[in-house]
Structure formats: structure tokens, C-alpha cells
C-alpha positions in Angstrom: 119.8 100.4 82.2 116.4 99.4 82.8 113.6 101.7 83.7 111.6 100.8 86.8 108.6 102.4 87.5 106.7 102.2 91.2 102.8 103.9 91.0 102.3 104.5 94.7 104.4 105.2 97.7 102.4 103.4 100.8 104.7 100.4 102.2 104.5 98.0 99.3 105.5 100.6 96.8 108.3 102.3 99.2 109.7 98.9 100.0 109.7 97.3 96.2 111.2 101.4 94.4 114.6 100.9 97.3 114.9 96.9 97.0 114.4 97.7 92.8 117.3 100.9 93.4 119.3 98.6 95.2 119.3 96.1 92.4 121.3 98.6 89.9 117.7 99.7 87.7 117.1 103.4 87.2 113.8 103.8 89.7 111.0 106.5 89.4 108.3 106.5 92.2 105.0 108.2 91.4 102.8 109.2 94.5 100.3 112.2 94.3 100.9 112.7 97.8 103.7 115.3 99.3 104.2 113.3 102.4 104.0 109.3 104.1 101.8 108.4 107.2 101.2 105.2 108.2 97.7 104.3 108.5 98.4 103.1 112.4 98.6 106.9 113.1 94.7 107.6 113.0 94.2 105.1 115.8 96.8 107.3 118.1 94.7 110.2 117.3 91.1 108.8 117.6 92.3 107.9 121.5 94.3 111.2 122.3 98.0 110.1 121.6 100.5 110.6 119.7 103.4 108.3 120.3 105.7 108.1 117.5 109.6 108.2 117.1 109.6 111.7 119.2 107.8 110.0 122.3 104.6 111.1 122.9 103.3 114.5 121.4 100.6 115.6 122.9 99.8 119.0 123.4 102.7 120.2 121.0 100.6 121.0 117.8 101.5 119.9 114.2 105.2 120.4 114.2 105.4 117.7 117.0 103.3 115.2 115.1 105.1 116.0 111.8 108.6 115.1 113.3 107.0 111.9 114.9 104.9 110.2 112.2 104.9 112.0 108.5 108.0 112.2 106.5 107.9 114.0 103.2 108.2 111.5 99.8 111.2 113.2 98.7 112.9 112.2 101.1 113.5 109.0 99.9 115.7 110.0 97.4 118.7 109.4 99.4 118.5 105.8 98.5 118.9 106.8 94.6 115.6 106.7 93.4 113.7 109.4 91.4 110.2 111.0 93.1 107.4 112.7 91.3 104.5 114.0 92.8 101.9 113.5 90.3 98.7 112.0 89.9 98.7 108.5 88.4 95.5 109.0 85.7 96.2 105.7 83.3 97.9 102.8 82.4 98.7 101.4 79.2 100.9 98.4 79.0 100.6 97.6 75.4 102.8 100.8 75.2 104.9 100.5 78.5 103.3 103.8 79.4 101.6 105.4 82.5 99.5 108.8 81.8 100.1 111.0 84.8 99.5 114.8 85.8 103.3 115.2 85.5 102.7 113.9 81.7 103.5 110.5 80.1 106.1 108.1 82.1 107.7 105.2 80.3 109.0 102.1 82.1 110.3 98.5 81.4 109.3 97.2 84.4 106.1 98.8 86.4 104.8 98.2 89.7 101.1 98.8 90.2 100.7 99.8 94.7 98.3 102.5 94.7 96.2 101.0 97.2 92.4 100.9 98.0 90.7 103.9 97.7 88.0 104.5 100.2 85.3 106.7 100.1 81.9 107.3 102.4 78.6 106.0 100.6 76.5 109.0 99.5 73.1 109.2 101.4 75.2 108.2 104.6 75.2 110.3 107.5 76.7 113.7 107.0 77.7 113.4 111.0 79.5 110.4 110.1 83.2 110.1 111.1 85.7 108.5 108.4 87.8 106.8 110.9 90.0 105.8 108.3 91.4 109.5 108.2 93.3 111.1 110.0 91.1 114.2 110.5 88.1 112.0 111.1 89.4 109.7 113.6 90.7 112.8 115.8 87.1 114.3 115.3 85.5 110.9 116.7 88.2 110.9 119.5 87.4 114.2 120.6 83.7 114.1 120.7 83.6 111.0 122.3 86.3 112.6 125.5 83.6 115.0 126.1 80.7 112.3 126.5 79.8 110.9 129.8 77.1 108.6 129.0 75.5 107.4 125.5 76.3 105.2 122.4 78.8 105.5 120.5 79.4 103.1 117.2 82.2 102.3 115.1 80.4 100.7 111.3 82.3 98.7 108.6 80.5 99.3 105.5 81.4 96.7 103.5 84.0 94.2 102.7 87.2 94.5 102.4 89.0 96.8 104.2 92.3 97.7 105.2 93.8 96.4 108.1 91.1 93.9 109.0 91.8 94.4 113.4 91.2 97.9 112.9 87.5 98.6 113.9 87.9 96.5 117.2 90.4 97.9 118.2 88.8 101.3 117.1 86.0 100.4 119.6 88.7 98.9 121.9 90.6 101.9 122.4 87.2 104.4 122.3 86.2 102.6 125.1 89.2 103.4 126.9 89.0 106.9 126.7 85.2 106.9 127.8 84.5 104.8 129.9 81.1 105.4 130.1 79.8 105.7 126.7 78.3 101.9 125.1 80.4 100.8 122.5 79.8 98.7 120.0 81.4 97.6 116.9 79.2 96.3 113.4 81.0 94.6 110.3 79.1 92.5 107.9 81.6 89.9 108.6 80.6 86.7 110.2 83.4 87.4 112.7 86.2 89.1 113.1 89.2 88.6 110.7 87.0 85.5 109.1 90.2 84.4 106.6 91.2 82.7 110.1 88.0 80.5 111.0 85.4 80.9 113.2 88.1 79.7 116.2 90.5 82.7 115.7 87.1 84.9 115.4 85.9 83.5 118.8 89.4 84.6 120.2 89.6 88.1 118.9 85.9 88.3 119.9 86.0 87.2 123.1 89.4 89.6 123.9 87.2 92.6 122.8 84.5 91.8 124.6 86.8 91.8 127.6 87.4 95.3 127.0 83.3 96.6 127.4 83.0 96.4 123.6 79.4 94.8 122.3 80.4 93.3 119.0 77.8 92.9 116.5 78.8 90.6 112.8 77.0 90.0 110.4 75.7 93.6 109.9 74.6 94.5 106.5 73.8 98.2 106.2 70.4 99.4 104.7 70.0 102.6 106.0 70.1 105.5 108.3 67.1 107.0 110.4 67.7 110.1 112.8 70.3 108.5 114.9 70.3 104.8 113.5 71.6 102.6 111.6 69.2 100.1 109.6 70.4 96.0 108.8 69.1 94.0 106.3 68.0 91.7 108.2 65.7 94.1 109.6 66.8 94.8 113.3 68.5 98.2 113.8 71.0 100.0 116.6 70.7 103.8 117.8 74.1 105.7 118.1 74.6 109.4 119.4 78.2 109.2 117.2 78.8 107.1 114.7 82.5 106.5 113.4 82.8 104.8 109.9 84.9 102.7 108.6 84.6 103.5 104.5 84.0 101.6 101.5 87.4 100.4 99.7 87.7 100.7 95.9 90.0 100.3 93.9 91.8 103.3 92.2 90.7 104.6 88.8 93.3 103.4 87.1 93.5 99.7 88.4 89.9 99.1 88.1 90.2 99.9 84.5 93.5 98.1 84.5 92.4 94.6 86.0 88.2 95.5 86.1 88.5 95.8 90.2 91.0 95.3 92.3 94.0 93.4 90.3 94.6 90.1 90.8 98.1 88.8 91.1 100.2 85.6 91.4 100.0 84.2 94.4 103.9 83.4 94.7 105.9 86.1 92.0 103.0 89.0 92.3 103.0 89.3 88.5 100.0 90.8 87.1 98.3 88.9 83.2 100.1 92.2 81.6 103.7 91.4 80.7 106.2 92.8 82.6 103.7 94.5 85.1 103.4 93.4 89.2 100.8 94.8 91.4 101.3 94.7 95.5 99.5 95.6 98.5 96.0 97.0 98.9 95.1 97.5 94.9 95.4 93.9 94.8 93.6 90.5 94.7 95.4 87.6 96.0 93.8 84.7 96.3 94.8 82.1 99.2 94.8 77.8 97.9 91.5 78.8 100.8 89.5 80.5 98.1 90.1 83.7 100.1 91.7 87.2 99.1 94.7 87.7 101.5 93.7 90.6 104.0 95.0 93.9 103.1 97.5 95.2 105.1 100.7 97.4 105.1 102.7 94.2 106.3 102.3 92.5 103.7 102.1 95.0 101.2 105.7 95.6 102.9 106.8 91.8 102.1 104.8 91.7 98.7 107.1 94.4 97.0 110.0 93.0 98.3 108.4 89.9 96.7 108.1 91.5 92.8 111.4 93.3 92.9 113.3 90.1 93.6 111.3 88.8 90.7 112.0 91.8 88.5 116.0 91.5 89.5 115.6 87.6 88.8 116.0 86.5 92.3 114.8 83.3 93.6 111.7 85.0 95.0 108.0 83.9 97.2 105.9 85.1 98.8 105.7 83.2 102.2 102.2 85.0 103.2 103.4 85.7 106.9 102.3 89.2 108.9 102.4 90.5 112.1 100.5 93.0 113.5 99.2 94.8 116.9 95.8 94.8 118.1 95.6 97.5 120.9 93.3 97.0 123.5 93.4 100.4 125.3 95.0 101.1 128.9 98.6 100.9 127.7 98.3 97.3 126.0 98.5 95.8 122.5 98.1 91.8 121.5 100.3 90.6 119.3 98.9 88.6 116.4 100.8 86.2 113.9 99.5 85.6 110.8 100.6 82.8 108.2 98.3 82.9 105.8 99.9 80.0 103.1 100.1 77.5 105.9 99.1 73.9 105.6 95.5 73.4 106.2 94.6 76.9 105.5 95.5 80.0 107.1 96.7 80.1 110.9 96.9 83.0 113.5 98.7 83.3 116.7 97.1 86.1 119.5 98.6 86.9 122.5 97.6 88.4 125.5 97.7 91.8 125.5 100.3 93.5 127.2 102.6 97.0 127.0 105.1 95.2 125.6 102.9 94.4 122.5 102.5 98.4 122.3 105.8 99.0 122.1 106.2 96.5 119.4 104.0 98.2 117.4 105.6 101.6 118.1 108.9 100.3 117.5 107.2 98.8 114.0 106.7 102.3 112.5 110.0 104.3 114.8 112.2 101.2 113.0 110.1 101.9 109.3 110.8 105.5 109.0 114.5 105.7 109.9 115.3 102.9 107.6 113.2 104.5 104.7 113.7 107.8 105.7 116.3 108.2 107.5 117.2 109.3 111.1 
């Protein structure tokens, strides 16, 4: 039986592993974490709400949070695959072997789905909250809730970063939680979600500004003084509370394999290495316009299914379609539909914020947790 090894149990790795097992392969899934939680939960921690498959778990502690949002990765063995909790140390395509903290794992077919690692750079303020972690997002939100005035800054270190709307969502949710606080979101992008072009960026920016958030694009950080960030254009911003979208880098085994994020064929997700596919945030998937596709869970999920189909010898082609839900606060979210391989360049349709949009976002989490991990 063909041995398939999948490294990383995020959206792309989970979808690929299940599809490969359903296709009859002997599948081993490796991740150093014991459990899975979607990144979108961080925004609910920031806003003070914890919605999920069990509803609103505010005030009900970690048990309620885990029941609603966190799943043990070994529960994926219900699909007939094998889960190994281990750190991936090195990938050796020449010998078809992966070195892990649990020992060497051989393979016939390999899917790399190790994601992007995040880090707040040295020299950044110690009081900065990394809102791409659950703990950091919760701490940022709790401090925000205690403020009646002042200045909160949501600051992106660099591009690329996972979930392109996330900084803007975080800022809108911050404003909704603390209406008396002046909230600014600053990113190095020329405009929000630049892959879709200036018109779509202007639409997103207008939506964010309508919520009372100040948007500052083209802001590349040079350094910090006490309570102030300096940008390379000579300007600066003062803040009383700082939330950070951290630097995103390829995991060390991925960087060693490809010199950075791992470039893949945009149709099949194959890499330059024989019998090695890569999906999700660890990849560099270039669009026809020359820009990389954004790093987003829904795209990683689709890529995982395409890679699995290609491995199984089935017709496979990445369509470049994705849907995300942009929370604006006050119980509403806008639905964004992206067609990244559309003729004439990527296109985005962004609906007006609505309660139905937020319900759809919650259903997105609930449905996948149930399908992957069981009821």
C-alpha cells in the first residue's frame, strides 16, 4: 500500500490526509500540537465573545471553550489514518524520509502543510500583544475593555500575513468593544488586500472607516519610542495599547527545502521535488499577475483536496476560489468572495455586513469541526 505522509494538521493538512485515506492510501499525519483550533477564534477572544458549536461560552471557562472550539488531533484517527504528535526537524526528498522528534518517517508521497511560523521581532515593545495567538488576542481585548478613552493601535509587522482581512477585523472589533477609544489599524500594504487591486481595497477601507476606525496603509515600521511607533516615511503614531500582527516566516524545514516559502505549481500543488506536494501557508503559489495567493485557511483546505486528488491520479485543478467573512462588530459580518484566477486578474465581491454573514462564519467553523473530528 502506498504510504502518504502529511506534515502539519491545519486546514490543508487535514483535508489532504482525510482525502488520501479515503482514496485507499496508508496515511500518517504529523503535527507537534496535540489539538486543533481555528485562528478565527482569536478574534472572538479579542471581542470578548466565544461563539462556536456549543454557542456562547462567555464566562463558562476553559471547558466550555474547548468543547466549542478545540479538538484533539488524535480524533482524526476515526478516518482510518494514523496521527503522530511530533516536531518536524528536516525533510529529505532524496531518501524519501522526514526526520521528526519521534524518529525518521519514510514515505512514498509527501504533503507539506507546515504553515507559516509567526514571531514578534526582537526590539519590539514588551507590552505588545500578539493578536495572532489566543492568549495575546484575549489580553488585548481585556485591556481594551477597561479603557474609556485613549489610543489603541493594531499594527502589522510586514507582508505576507495570514488572513488578509484580519487586521481590519481586529480593529473594527476593538472599536465595537471600546467605543470611546481611538482605534487605528496600520499595515505596510498599499491598500487593504492588495491582491484584488485598488478598487476592492477602497471598498474594504470604506467599510472599516464607517465603523470609526482610522486606516493607515503604506506604514512600514522603523522603530519604537516610549508609547510611539516610528515609520520609515518619517511619520509616527502614539498609542496606549498595542496589538501586533507578527512577522510570518517559513518553518525551518520548509526554508531548508525551498529557500523560503515553498513554491508550488498553481494547478497541481506539486513542488520541484519528486513526490512532494505542498499546500497552505507554507507555500508560495504565484498567480498569473505575479502576486502570491493570500495565506488563508479556506484556500489551504481547497489546496489540500487538489494535492490529494493529484496524488491519487484523479483529475485535479486548483480553482482559486475562496470565501471569507469579515467581522465588523455589533453582531455582523460581511461576506467576501474571491476569484483569484479570474480572467483579467483576481476579483472580490464584498457584501454589506449582516447578522446572516456572522452566522455563516460561525457555521463555517462548526461544519468543519464536525466533518473532520465528529459530532
